[in-house]
C-alpha positions, 0 to 999 in steps of 0.5 A: 380350242384348235391347235396351232404350229410352232417354229423359233428362229433367230436373226442372223446377220444375212437377214438383216439390212445394213441399219440393223433391222430384218430385210421385208423379205425375209419374212416372208422366208421366214412364214416359209420354213415355218410352213415346211415345219408344219407339214414336217410335224404332221410328218409329210415333206413338200418331197413326199406329198409330190411323190405320193401325191403328184402334187404342190404346194403352191402359193397363190397369194399372201397379204402381210402386215408389218407392225414392228422390227425384228434386229440382228440376234432377235429371237422370234415365233412363228405360231401357223393355223389353218384359217379356212380349206377348201377342197383344192386349198386352205388359207394359213395364217401365220403370226410373227411375235418377239417376245410379247409383241406382235412384230408380222400377221400374215393371210396365205392361200396355199393351193394344191396343184400337179405337174401342169400347175392345175389345181388339184384335191387336197388327199385325204391323208393331209387333210384329214392330219392338219384338221386339228389345225383348223380354227374358223370355217371348213370351205368344203 
């Protein structure tokens, strides 16, 4: 069985629209924070990846489905796992829940690039740290 990254957060007033519902674009910020924390939990940061490997991790595409709303002061949990991987990129599935309810599902395509924006091989050290979080087909 694969492992998952988990990140929890509370919805603040600044995250909501005039109706007290989380503004749709803020879910992208929540997902980004969860991915940053996932990277941190395996011993890396975006700055460390840039400094040590000369790479950046960028979002190439994001497919997101909003199922139910979150509102002011809700406690949310974001579960993230690696769905598939290639030499230069990986797909991360992320699910936001409120209690037992799934409120958002997203699949994010992340690519390692150099300073010129060209795809580069995922560093072996990062690949090996992500390995326990793979849950599906690994394409190399």
